[in-house]
TORVEXKE-802778 format. One record per atom (N, C-alpha, C): chain; atom name; x, z, y negated. Coordinates in Angstrom, 3 decimals, padded with zeros to 6 digits. Layout:
REM residues N
chain  atom  xx  zz  yy
A  CA  X  Z  Y .
...
//
This chain:
REM residues 219
chain  atom  xx  zz  yy
A  N  106.605  173.596  -129.642 .
A  CA  106.284  174.324  -130.714 .
A  C  105.017  175.572  -130.202 .
A  N  105.272  176.653  -130.423 .
A  CA  104.075  177.709  -129.657 .
A  C  102.833  177.435  -130.280 .
A  N  101.851  177.915  -129.660 .
A  CA  100.511  177.903  -129.978 .
A  C  100.343  178.567  -131.315 .
A  N  099.279  177.955  -131.899 .
A  CA  098.949  178.497  -133.519 .
A  C  098.761  179.658  -133.655 .
A  N  097.950  180.433  -132.884 .
A  CA  098.032  181.957  -132.975 .
A  C  099.284  182.833  -132.622 .
A  N  100.233  182.376  -131.792 .
A  CA  101.322  182.879  -131.636 .
A  C  102.189  182.743  -132.693 .
A  N  102.114  181.246  -133.215 .
A  CA  102.874  181.020  -134.349 .
A  C  102.582  181.794  -135.693 .
A  N  101.351  182.048  -135.940 .
A  CA  100.889  182.690  -136.968 .
A  C  101.327  184.091  -137.042 .
A  N  101.054  184.740  -135.839 .
A  CA  101.626  186.200  -135.515 .
A  C  103.029  186.279  -135.718 .
A  N  103.769  185.442  -135.370 .
A  CA  105.174  185.464  -135.465 .
A  C  105.353  185.452  -137.003 .
A  N  105.083  184.597  -137.866 .
A  CA  105.376  184.223  -139.210 .
A  C  104.903  185.286  -139.881 .
A  N  103.659  186.059  -139.715 .
A  CA  103.019  186.779  -140.344 .
A  C  104.040  188.130  -140.294 .
A  N  104.518  188.467  -138.919 .
A  CA  105.530  189.407  -139.033 .
A  C  107.011  189.286  -139.903 .
A  N  107.218  188.019  -139.526 .
A  CA  108.576  187.876  -140.420 .
A  C  108.656  187.550  -141.687 .
A  N  107.432  187.543  -142.316 .
A  CA  107.227  187.480  -143.890 .
A  C  107.737  188.748  -144.470 .
A  N  107.899  189.652  -143.730 .
A  CA  108.397  191.194  -144.135 .
A  C  109.829  190.925  -144.698 .
A  N  110.641  190.202  -143.883 .
A  CA  112.139  190.040  -143.737 .
A  C  112.522  188.626  -144.055 .
A  N  111.690  187.705  -144.368 .
A  CA  111.999  186.405  -144.097 .
A  C  113.258  186.156  -145.272 .
A  N  112.899  186.371  -146.470 .
A  CA  113.918  185.940  -147.415 .
A  C  115.197  186.556  -147.537 .
A  N  115.399  187.925  -146.870 .
A  CA  116.648  188.568  -146.389 .
A  C  117.456  187.648  -145.418 .
A  N  116.428  187.422  -144.325 .
A  CA  116.928  186.681  -143.216 .
A  C  117.675  185.187  -143.440 .
A  N  116.729  184.740  -144.207 .
A  CA  117.238  183.041  -144.573 .
A  C  118.556  183.051  -145.331 .
A  N  118.628  184.378  -146.216 .
A  CA  119.821  184.601  -147.166 .
A  C  121.005  184.940  -146.677 .
A  N  121.064  185.192  -145.413 .
A  CA  122.299  185.652  -144.728 .
A  C  123.219  184.833  -144.524 .
A  N  123.289  183.692  -144.586 .
A  CA  124.384  182.754  -144.498 .
A  C  124.700  182.257  -143.150 .
A  N  123.946  182.777  -142.146 .
A  CA  124.116  182.240  -140.764 .
A  C  123.252  181.201  -140.138 .
A  N  123.554  180.402  -139.095 .
A  CA  122.864  179.614  -138.575 .
A  C  121.510  179.908  -138.190 .
A  N  120.302  179.205  -138.434 .
A  CA  120.276  177.873  -138.983 .
A  C  120.327  177.725  -140.535 .
A  N  120.451  178.895  -141.084 .
A  CA  120.160  178.915  -142.576 .
A  C  121.494  178.868  -143.375 .
A  N  122.508  178.169  -143.001 .
A  CA  123.812  177.849  -143.605 .
A  C  123.430  177.023  -144.898 .
A  N  123.736  177.309  -145.851 .
A  CA  123.407  176.475  -147.163 .
A  C  121.900  176.395  -147.700 .
A  N  121.192  177.567  -147.177 .
A  CA  119.785  177.540  -147.746 .
A  C  119.577  177.433  -149.019 .
A  N  120.215  178.264  -149.727 .
A  CA  119.798  178.587  -151.247 .
A  C  120.415  177.266  -151.904 .
A  N  121.483  176.760  -151.612 .
A  CA  122.053  175.379  -152.117 .
A  C  121.154  174.385  -151.783 .
A  N  120.617  174.165  -150.664 .
A  CA  119.641  173.040  -150.534 .
A  C  118.435  173.206  -151.323 .
A  N  117.913  174.450  -151.475 .
A  CA  116.623  174.300  -152.260 .
A  C  117.134  173.960  -153.652 .
A  N  118.333  174.485  -154.384 .
A  CA  118.740  174.313  -155.612 .
A  C  118.698  172.633  -156.035 .
A  N  119.421  172.116  -155.065 .
A  CA  119.638  170.853  -154.845 .
A  C  118.307  169.999  -154.821 .
A  N  117.268  170.539  -154.161 .
A  CA  116.084  169.730  -153.857 .
A  C  115.412  169.789  -155.556 .
A  N  115.449  170.939  -155.996 .
A  CA  114.654  170.652  -157.230 .
A  C  115.519  169.734  -158.234 .
A  N  116.826  169.753  -158.221 .
A  CA  117.464  168.838  -158.920 .
A  C  117.165  167.543  -158.981 .
A  N  117.277  167.030  -157.710 .
A  CA  116.880  165.895  -157.175 .
A  C  115.282  165.461  -157.614 .
A  N  114.552  166.314  -157.679 .
A  CA  113.099  165.941  -157.905 .
A  C  112.882  165.357  -159.223 .
A  N  113.768  165.913  -160.033 .
A  CA  113.531  165.316  -161.417 .
A  C  111.943  165.499  -162.062 .
A  N  111.927  167.088  -161.782 .
A  CA  110.280  166.979  -162.182 .
A  C  110.021  167.243  -163.647 .
A  N  108.938  166.726  -163.945 .
A  CA  108.450  166.943  -165.493 .
A  C  107.286  167.818  -165.649 .
A  N  107.124  168.487  -166.860 .
A  CA  106.263  169.664  -166.740 .
A  C  104.661  169.282  -166.557 .
A  N  104.421  168.014  -166.441 .
A  CA  102.998  167.442  -166.495 .
A  C  102.779  167.206  -164.811 .
A  N  103.859  167.170  -164.195 .
A  CA  103.682  166.722  -162.638 .
A  C  102.978  167.718  -161.875 .
A  N  102.084  167.106  -161.016 .
A  CA  101.418  168.025  -160.001 .
A  C  102.271  167.952  -158.727 .
A  N  102.541  169.256  -158.126 .
A  CA  103.412  169.485  -156.890 .
A  C  102.688  170.111  -155.695 .
A  N  103.000  169.582  -154.663 .
A  CA  102.492  170.228  -153.343 .
A  C  103.570  170.833  -152.451 .
A  N  103.599  172.011  -152.236 .
A  CA  104.420  172.514  -151.456 .
A  C  104.069  172.835  -150.127 .
A  N  104.570  172.185  -148.974 .
A  CA  104.269  172.259  -147.670 .
A  C  105.019  173.428  -146.927 .
A  N  104.401  174.365  -146.531 .
A  CA  104.828  175.531  -145.724 .
A  C  105.703  176.494  -146.907 .
A  N  104.824  176.601  -147.930 .
A  CA  105.370  177.399  -148.992 .
A  C  106.223  178.856  -148.839 .
A  N  105.494  179.448  -147.514 .
A  CA  106.455  180.763  -147.243 .
A  C  106.193  181.765  -148.438 .
A  N  107.179  182.251  -148.694 .
A  CA  107.238  183.423  -149.561 .
A  C  107.614  182.980  -151.035 .
A  N  107.414  181.763  -151.164 .
A  CA  107.543  181.052  -152.552 .
A  C  108.933  180.671  -153.036 .
A  N  109.964  180.900  -152.157 .
A  CA  111.334  180.748  -152.607 .
A  C  111.375  179.203  -153.086 .
A  N  110.915  178.107  -152.761 .
A  CA  111.116  177.027  -153.609 .
A  C  110.124  176.702  -154.668 .
A  N  109.050  177.079  -154.274 .
A  CA  107.980  177.029  -155.563 .
A  C  108.565  177.882  -156.969 .
A  N  109.124  178.913  -156.831 .
A  CA  109.746  179.700  -157.949 .
A  C  110.623  178.927  -158.940 .
A  N  111.165  178.071  -158.153 .
A  CA  112.397  177.225  -158.661 .
A  C  111.858  176.068  -159.513 .
A  N  110.554  175.742  -159.400 .
A  CA  109.870  174.598  -159.794 .
A  C  109.591  174.585  -161.602 .
A  N  110.269  173.681  -162.484 .
A  CA  109.957  173.724  -163.681 .
A  C  108.621  173.136  -164.355 .
A  N  107.511  173.721  -163.653 .
A  CA  106.191  173.347  -163.920 .
A  C  105.311  174.690  -164.180 .
A  N  104.292  174.628  -164.987 .
A  CA  103.338  175.722  -165.009 .
A  C  102.665  175.974  -163.487 .
A  N  102.520  177.339  -163.289 .
A  CA  102.406  177.839  -161.770 .
A  C  100.858  176.861  -161.464 .
A  N  099.955  176.499  -162.280 .
A  CA  098.785  176.062  -162.044 .
A  C  098.946  174.636  -161.722 .
A  N  099.822  173.904  -161.863 .
A  CA  100.150  172.763  -161.353 .
A  C  100.954  172.689  -160.046 .
A  N  100.958  173.902  -159.539 .
A  CA  101.646  173.735  -157.998 .
A  C  100.484  174.249  -156.992 .
A  N  100.409  173.635  -156.025 .
A  CA  099.598  173.797  -154.880 .
A  C  100.394  174.013  -153.626 .
A  N  100.243  175.148  -153.067 .
A  CA  101.261  175.680  -151.855 .
A  C  100.412  175.947  -150.716 .
A  N  101.003  175.344  -149.414 .
A  CA  100.083  175.604  -148.154 .
A  C  100.901  176.212  -147.106 .
A  N  100.176  177.038  -146.491 .
A  CA  100.977  177.746  -145.322 .
A  C  099.788  177.981  -144.321 .
A  N  100.347  178.153  -142.867 .
A  CA  099.459  178.741  -141.870 .
A  C  099.399  180.068  -141.838 .
A  N  100.291  180.670  -142.310 .
A  CA  100.390  182.360  -142.259 .
A  C  099.626  182.957  -143.410 .
A  N  098.936  183.615  -143.247 .
A  CA  098.267  184.706  -144.325 .
A  C  099.257  185.410  -144.874 .
A  N  100.144  186.025  -144.125 .
A  CA  101.008  187.057  -144.677 .
A  C  102.189  186.287  -145.606 .
A  N  102.349  185.365  -145.331 .
A  CA  103.229  184.722  -145.784 .
A  C  102.651  184.093  -147.266 .
A  N  101.393  183.601  -147.225 .
A  CA  100.772  183.274  -148.618 .
A  C  100.705  184.549  -149.380 .
A  N  100.134  185.649  -148.827 .
A  CA  100.168  187.068  -149.613 .
A  C  101.746  187.165  -150.345 .
A  N  102.552  187.072  -149.643 .
A  CA  104.075  187.262  -150.366 .
A  C  104.212  186.074  -151.560 .
A  N  103.878  184.683  -151.101 .
A  CA  103.936  183.767  -152.196 .
A  C  103.054  183.987  -153.487 .
A  N  101.809  184.557  -153.213 .
A  CA  101.111  185.141  -154.155 .
A  C  101.434  185.948  -155.304 .
A  N  102.288  186.783  -154.684 .
A  CA  102.898  187.853  -155.493 .
A  C  103.975  187.121  -156.340 .
A  N  104.646  186.346  -155.738 .
A  CA  105.867  185.572  -156.642 .
A  C  105.180  184.422  -157.489 .
A  N  103.898  183.888  -157.217 .
A  CA  103.487  182.946  -157.899 .
A  C  101.988  182.999  -157.953 .
A  N  101.496  184.101  -158.986 .
A  CA  100.078  184.517  -158.998 .
A  C  099.338  183.285  -159.635 .
A  N  099.758  182.188  -160.421 .
A  CA  099.181  181.137  -160.953 .
A  C  098.959  180.043  -159.943 .
A  N  099.633  179.978  -158.876 .
A  CA  099.516  178.643  -158.004 .
A  C  098.209  178.582  -157.381 .
A  N  097.828  177.567  -156.838 .
A  CA  096.721  177.305  -155.911 .
A  C  097.511  177.366  -154.499 .
A  N  096.817  178.558  -153.907 .
A  CA  097.666  178.689  -152.265 .
A  C  096.554  178.532  -151.487 .
A  N  096.676  177.923  -150.370 .
A  CA  095.646  177.509  -149.347 .
A  C  096.416  177.767  -147.928 .
A  N  095.361  178.224  -147.136 .
A  CA  095.773  178.443  -145.834 .
A  C  095.359  177.106  -145.032 .
A  N  096.435  176.374  -144.670 .
A  CA  096.264  175.098  -144.060 .
A  C  097.373  174.998  -142.772 .
A  N  096.949  174.283  -141.555 .
A  CA  097.965  173.993  -140.609 .
A  C  098.309  172.365  -140.945 .
A  N  099.533  172.165  -141.165 .
A  CA  099.969  170.962  -141.383 .
A  C  099.477  169.545  -140.338 .
A  N  099.203  170.260  -139.253 .
A  CA  098.824  169.095  -138.054 .
A  C  097.454  168.873  -138.244 .
A  N  096.671  169.593  -138.887 .
A  CA  095.176  169.306  -139.172 .
A  C  094.851  168.226  -140.210 .
A  N  094.015  167.529  -139.938 .
A  CA  093.362  166.654  -140.552 .
A  C  092.303  166.717  -141.576 .
A  N  091.645  168.205  -141.216 .
A  CA  090.664  168.573  -142.259 .
A  C  091.303  169.479  -143.234 .
A  N  091.674  168.928  -144.377 .
A  CA  092.230  169.711  -145.568 .
A  C  091.516  169.913  -146.330 .
A  N  091.318  170.915  -147.335 .
A  CA  090.658  171.177  -148.212 .
A  C  090.441  170.105  -149.075 .
A  N  089.260  169.907  -150.039 .
A  CA  089.007  168.807  -150.746 .
A  C  090.070  168.651  -151.820 .
A  N  090.311  170.083  -152.324 .
A  CA  091.177  169.975  -153.596 .
A  C  092.681  169.453  -153.137 .
A  N  093.021  169.290  -152.089 .
A  CA  094.453  168.599  -151.885 .
A  C  094.022  167.194  -151.736 .
A  N  092.840  166.701  -151.766 .
A  CA  092.765  165.281  -151.856 .
A  C  092.735  164.657  -153.218 .
A  N  093.920  164.637  -153.613 .
A  CA  094.442  164.127  -154.883 .
A  C  095.974  163.688  -155.197 .
A  N  096.314  162.930  -155.815 .
A  CA  097.569  162.344  -156.000 .
A  C  098.609  163.359  -156.408 .
A  N  099.660  163.864  -155.706 .
A  CA  100.611  164.519  -156.131 .
A  C  101.910  163.736  -156.500 .
A  N  102.620  164.193  -157.712 .
A  CA  103.980  163.505  -158.088 .
A  C  104.978  163.821  -156.881 .
A  N  104.999  164.993  -156.607 .
A  CA  106.081  165.413  -155.894 .
A  C  105.212  166.249  -154.719 .
A  N  105.737  165.797  -153.451 .
A  CA  105.389  166.574  -152.493 .
A  C  106.826  167.346  -151.730 .
A  N  106.927  168.503  -151.626 .
A  CA  108.219  169.260  -151.227 .
A  C  107.845  170.152  -150.081 .
A  N  109.155  170.283  -149.374 .
A  CA  109.092  171.323  -148.365 .
A  C  110.451  171.819  -148.219 .
A  N  110.335  173.140  -147.811 .
A  CA  111.689  173.719  -147.490 .
A  C  111.774  174.348  -146.456 .
A  N  112.385  173.911  -145.412 .
A  CA  112.630  174.513  -144.165 .
A  C  111.439  174.718  -143.208 .
A  N  110.469  173.957  -143.075 .
A  CA  109.302  173.695  -142.543 .
A  C  109.064  172.808  -141.243 .
A  N  109.594  171.581  -141.581 .
A  CA  109.080  170.470  -140.711 .
A  C  110.061  170.543  -139.282 .
A  N  110.925  171.561  -139.328 .
A  CA  111.856  171.723  -138.040 .
A  C  110.668  172.163  -136.737 .
A  N  109.754  172.679  -137.268 .
A  CA  108.678  173.357  -136.389 .
A  C  107.929  172.349  -135.767 .
A  N  108.226  170.964  -136.188 .
A  CA  107.199  169.915  -135.509 .
A  C  108.166  169.043  -134.766 .
A  N  107.711  168.202  -134.008 .
A  CA  108.467  167.364  -133.171 .
A  C  108.425  166.034  -133.929 .
A  N  109.541  165.165  -133.778 .
A  CA  109.739  163.866  -134.682 .
A  C  108.520  163.313  -134.676 .
A  N  107.693  162.970  -133.536 .
A  CA  106.463  162.363  -133.626 .
A  C  105.500  162.873  -134.722 .
A  N  105.439  164.233  -134.495 .
A  CA  104.610  165.065  -135.586 .
A  C  105.253  164.941  -137.114 .
A  N  106.259  164.973  -137.099 .
A  CA  107.026  164.927  -138.495 .
A  C  106.520  163.538  -139.177 .
A  N  106.441  162.523  -138.177 .
A  CA  106.147  161.099  -138.669 .
A  C  104.650  161.149  -139.077 .
A  N  103.767  161.690  -138.224 .
A  CA  102.478  161.706  -138.423 .
A  C  102.131  162.269  -139.695 .
A  N  102.687  163.439  -140.003 .
A  CA  102.434  164.223  -141.182 .
A  C  102.747  163.379  -142.432 .
A  N  104.088  162.752  -142.357 .
A  CA  104.400  162.085  -143.702 .
A  C  103.628  160.633  -143.862 .
A  N  103.079  159.961  -142.780 .
A  CA  102.341  158.842  -142.737 .
A  C  100.575  159.354  -143.358 .
A  N  100.206  160.414  -143.046 .
A  CA  099.091  160.786  -143.577 .
A  C  099.100  161.389  -145.077 .
A  N  100.260  161.836  -145.356 .
A  CA  100.327  162.389  -146.717 .
A  C  100.790  161.360  -147.734 .
A  N  101.312  160.457  -147.230 .
A  CA  101.766  159.293  -148.095 .
A  C  100.575  158.480  -148.549 .
A  N  099.753  158.388  -147.441 .
A  CA  098.470  157.619  -147.444 .
A  C  097.471  158.164  -148.486 .
A  N  097.351  159.441  -148.382 .
A  CA  096.113  160.280  -148.956 .
A  C  096.451  161.361  -150.141 .
A  N  097.714  161.574  -150.248 .
A  CA  098.205  162.656  -151.112 .
A  C  099.332  162.603  -152.145 .
A  N  100.074  161.272  -151.774 .
A  CA  101.125  161.095  -152.755 .
A  C  100.772  160.035  -153.661 .
A  N  101.056  160.143  -154.878 .
A  CA  100.974  159.299  -155.857 .
A  C  101.578  158.057  -155.690 .
A  N  101.473  157.012  -156.256 .
A  CA  102.114  155.409  -155.943 .
A  C  103.367  155.707  -156.376 .
A  N  103.876  156.382  -157.254 .
A  CA  105.304  156.243  -157.452 .
A  C  106.024  157.741  -157.314 .
A  N  105.052  158.493  -156.497 .
A  CA  105.717  159.879  -156.001 .
A  C  106.668  160.002  -154.844 .
A  N  107.245  161.054  -154.707 .
A  CA  108.286  161.299  -153.700 .
A  C  108.172  162.545  -152.780 .
A  N  108.452  162.504  -151.548 .
A  CA  108.753  163.578  -150.752 .
A  C  110.060  163.961  -151.052 .
A  N  110.549  165.270  -151.009 .
A  CA  111.788  165.906  -150.914 .
A  C  111.462  166.935  -149.865 .
A  N  112.329  166.864  -148.874 .
A  CA  112.368  167.851  -147.740 .
A  C  113.781  168.306  -147.391 .
A  N  114.026  169.619  -147.690 .
A  CA  115.040  170.190  -147.252 .
A  C  114.803  170.733  -145.896 .
A  N  115.861  170.645  -144.843 .
A  CA  115.475  171.286  -143.753 .
A  C  116.897  171.178  -142.598 .
A  N  116.812  171.933  -141.768 .
A  CA  117.924  171.941  -140.663 .
A  C  117.970  170.560  -140.214 .
A  N  119.112  170.017  -140.593 .
A  CA  119.403  168.611  -140.098 .
A  C  120.850  168.298  -139.954 .
A  N  120.940  167.193  -139.246 .
A  CA  122.492  166.736  -138.743 .
A  C  122.519  165.227  -139.075 .
A  N  123.587  164.776  -139.491 .
A  CA  123.539  163.199  -139.783 .
A  C  123.492  162.392  -138.679 .
A  N  124.100  162.750  -137.554 .
A  CA  124.114  161.628  -136.315 .
A  C  123.899  162.613  -135.004 .
A  N  123.626  161.635  -134.101 .
A  CA  123.443  162.474  -132.678 .
A  C  124.868  163.133  -132.405 .
A  N  125.744  162.668  -132.841 .
A  CA  127.053  163.369  -132.277 .
A  C  127.005  164.612  -132.831 .
A  N  126.703  164.632  -134.186 .
A  CA  126.776  166.077  -134.988 .
A  C  125.789  166.842  -134.452 .
A  N  124.541  166.428  -134.034 .
A  CA  123.415  167.232  -133.544 .
A  C  123.982  168.059  -132.217 .
A  N  124.585  167.061  -131.253 .
A  CA  125.220  167.827  -130.150 .
A  C  126.297  168.667  -130.274 .
A  N  127.137  168.375  -131.157 .
A  CA  128.184  169.270  -131.444 .
A  C  127.712  170.621  -131.895 .
A  N  126.640  170.340  -132.859 .
A  CA  125.760  171.635  -133.574 .
A  C  125.521  172.586  -132.418 .
A  N  124.682  171.724  -131.335 .
A  CA  123.913  172.623  -130.429 .
A  C  125.175  173.570  -129.577 .
A  N  126.112  173.016  -129.381 .
A  CA  127.273  173.541  -128.736 .
A  C  127.998  174.716  -129.651 .
A  N  128.341  174.537  -130.782 .
A  CA  128.907  175.255  -131.750 .
A  C  127.973  176.490  -132.025 .
A  N  126.620  176.350  -132.188 .
A  CA  125.705  177.196  -132.597 .
A  C  124.739  177.780  -131.471 .
A  N  125.362  177.529  -130.054 .
A  CA  124.672  177.728  -129.058 .
A  C  124.006  179.229  -128.954 .
A  N  124.470  180.143  -129.427 .
A  CA  124.022  181.661  -129.423 .
A  C  122.568  181.675  -130.320 .
A  N  122.749  180.829  -131.216 .
A  CA  121.511  180.807  -132.224 .
A  C  120.664  179.502  -132.333 .
A  N  121.024  178.729  -131.300 .
A  CA  120.063  177.520  -131.275 .
A  C  118.756  177.867  -130.569 .
A  N  117.866  177.239  -131.416 .
A  CA  116.347  177.419  -130.786 .
A  C  115.838  176.070  -130.151 .
A  N  115.581  176.149  -129.014 .
A  CA  115.227  175.049  -128.192 .
A  C  113.759  174.658  -128.421 .
A  N  113.087  175.783  -128.857 .
A  CA  111.657  175.405  -129.214 .
A  C  111.309  175.007  -130.698 .
A  N  112.492  174.765  -131.418 .
A  CA  112.368  173.898  -132.724 .
A  C  112.981  172.636  -132.636 .
A  N  112.747  171.838  -133.574 .
A  CA  113.061  170.396  -133.396 .
A  C  113.977  170.011  -134.937 .
A  N  115.129  170.335  -134.711 .
A  CA  115.819  169.996  -135.737 .
A  C  115.887  168.382  -136.164 .
A  N  116.260  167.965  -137.452 .
A  CA  116.361  166.688  -137.677 .
A  C  117.637  165.919  -137.338 .
A  N  117.662  164.778  -137.017 .
A  CA  118.824  163.911  -136.906 .
A  C  118.612  162.636  -137.919 .
A  N  119.292  162.692  -139.014 .
A  CA  119.191  161.475  -139.944 .
A  C  119.164  160.213  -139.211 .
A  N  120.214  160.170  -138.285 .
A  CA  120.411  158.729  -137.864 .
A  C  119.429  158.144  -136.779 .
A  N  118.514  159.166  -136.485 .
A  CA  117.241  158.741  -135.587 .
A  C  116.165  158.469  -136.649 .
A  N  115.831  159.595  -137.583 .
A  CA  114.710  159.668  -138.271 .
A  C  114.676  158.769  -139.452 .
A  N  115.902  158.282  -140.234 .
A  CA  115.688  157.522  -141.341 .
A  C  115.266  156.303  -140.736 .
A  N  115.643  155.712  -139.915 .
A  CA  115.106  154.281  -139.286 .
A  C  113.538  154.317  -139.039 .
A  N  113.259  155.447  -138.385 .
A  CA  111.810  155.596  -138.051 .
A  C  110.790  155.611  -139.359 .
A  N  111.458  156.578  -140.377 .
A  CA  110.685  156.756  -141.539 .
A  C  110.405  155.309  -142.334 .
A  N  111.686  154.616  -142.415 .
A  CA  111.781  153.560  -143.016 .
A  C  110.724  152.460  -142.247 .
A  N  110.624  152.614  -140.961 .
A  CA  109.699  151.499  -140.202 .
A  C  108.228  151.548  -140.686 .
A  N  107.798  152.797  -141.425 .
A  CA  106.550  153.023  -141.864 .
A  C  106.410  152.439  -143.395 .
A  N  107.143  151.685  -143.488 .
A  CA  107.123  151.166  -145.222 .
A  C  107.578  152.286  -146.319 .
A  N  108.339  153.147  -145.730 .
A  CA  108.745  154.110  -147.034 .
A  C  110.270  153.914  -147.158 .
A  N  111.044  154.253  -148.202 .
A  CA  112.283  154.125  -148.468 .
A  C  112.769  155.651  -148.403 .
A  N  113.989  155.833  -147.902 .
A  CA  114.646  157.081  -147.484 .
A  C  115.840  157.272  -148.065 .
A  N  116.284  158.119  -148.752 .
A  CA  117.893  158.491  -148.930 .
A  C  117.898  159.943  -148.399 .
A  N  119.189  160.241  -147.685 .
A  CA  119.460  161.267  -147.100 .
A  C  120.953  161.690  -147.669 .
A  N  120.686  163.192  -147.842 .
A  CA  122.009  163.722  -148.162 .
A  C  122.307  165.160  -147.309 .
A  N  123.501  165.164  -146.808 .
A  CA  123.737  166.286  -146.008 .
A  C  124.300  167.405  -147.010 .
A  N  123.576  168.673  -147.016 .
A  CA  124.208  169.631  -147.794 .
A  C  124.938  170.834  -147.323 .
A  N  125.079  171.064  -146.041 .
A  CA  125.889  171.981  -145.534 .
A  C  125.971  171.617  -144.076 .
A  N  126.605  172.433  -143.151 .
A  CA  126.966  171.918  -141.706 .
A  C  125.693  171.853  -140.881 .
A  N  124.370  172.193  -141.359 .
A  CA  123.235  172.243  -140.536 .
A  C  122.029  171.925  -141.549 .
A  N  122.072  171.420  -142.728 .
A  CA  121.088  171.369  -143.545 .
A  C  121.416  169.867  -144.271 .
A  N  120.202  169.350  -144.625 .
A  CA  120.383  168.188  -145.483 .
A  C  118.736  168.089  -146.140 .
A  N  118.867  166.924  -147.071 .
A  CA  117.572  166.810  -147.965 .
A  C  116.960  165.226  -147.683 .
A  N  115.802  164.904  -147.367 .
A  CA  115.511  163.695  -147.225 .
A  C  114.677  163.422  -148.628 .
A  N  114.938  162.318  -149.200 .
A  CA  114.029  161.815  -150.528 .
A  C  113.241  160.527  -149.803 .
A  N  111.984  160.661  -149.491 .
A  CA  111.089  159.575  -149.201 .
A  C  110.212  159.184  -150.160 .
A  N  110.133  157.911  -150.478 .
A  CA  109.195  157.307  -151.487 .
A  C  108.485  156.198  -150.872 .
A  N  107.515  155.723  -151.594 .
A  CA  106.726  154.477  -151.407 .
A  C  107.324  153.074  -151.696 .
A  N  108.005  153.411  -152.954 .
A  CA  108.576  152.171  -153.353 .
A  C  110.028  152.495  -153.533 .
A  N  110.845  151.319  -153.839 .
A  CA  112.171  151.558  -153.862 .
A  C  112.440  151.682  -155.613 .
A  N  113.656  151.813  -155.749 .
A  CA  114.050  152.003  -157.271 .
A  C  114.025  153.435  -157.575 .
A  N  114.280  153.832  -159.006 .
A  CA  114.401  154.953  -159.303 .
A  C  113.164  155.575  -159.661 .
A  N  112.952  157.145  -159.306 .
A  CA  111.605  157.761  -159.680 .
A  C  111.647  158.107  -161.041 .
A  N  111.024  157.079  -161.896 .
A  CA  111.105  157.419  -163.394 .
A  C  109.685  157.541  -163.915 .
A  N  108.964  156.321  -164.022 .
A  CA  107.767  156.010  -164.624 .
A  C  106.724  156.803  -164.061 .
A  N  106.850  158.144  -164.126 .
A  CA  105.503  159.084  -163.721 .
A  C  104.316  158.683  -164.410 .
A  N  103.258  158.780  -163.786 .
A  CA  101.834  158.740  -164.465 .
A  C  101.142  160.045  -164.701 .
//
């Protein structure tokens, strides 16, 4: 992963064309819109829920949420991305946060019913992914809450290797795409339950909970 200042500059610049670029149907964003739509469907969100969007970007996932905007908290490390999100979601709570930082703003230290993320976690190594999930599940996720993560992902190591060959011209070796065969057991070993669904040739959704059973009895 690039240094923070370089990453921020890159995403600040990319904010101008991000939504057009991810919607072009090319790798690594094959199935992008469908994946975000399915994430919202799987979340089974109620209007009283509090939602935290990790890497909110331009607000593409946040605008799909069936909750009042004041019940959405969105974080991103890019000020330009947050400015775009503010245009789409003027009532949401938007904060500049580095997901790897442990010093989060006080207002985020509350239980969220859903912690969602669209195409952000591939910026982090597998160990960093696990560290973020562990910290957030302990400090920010309601007891009956759920993580819903849509991202660049492959079901097995064989599929990951095949994808690297198939999409070699667009493959970014500085990004860390998910492999469900590797990550599901590692997340489960942290005491969390995981369901995985492949949504396109290179995308999938992870549902991660503290408890087993249907996410229904929300508080």
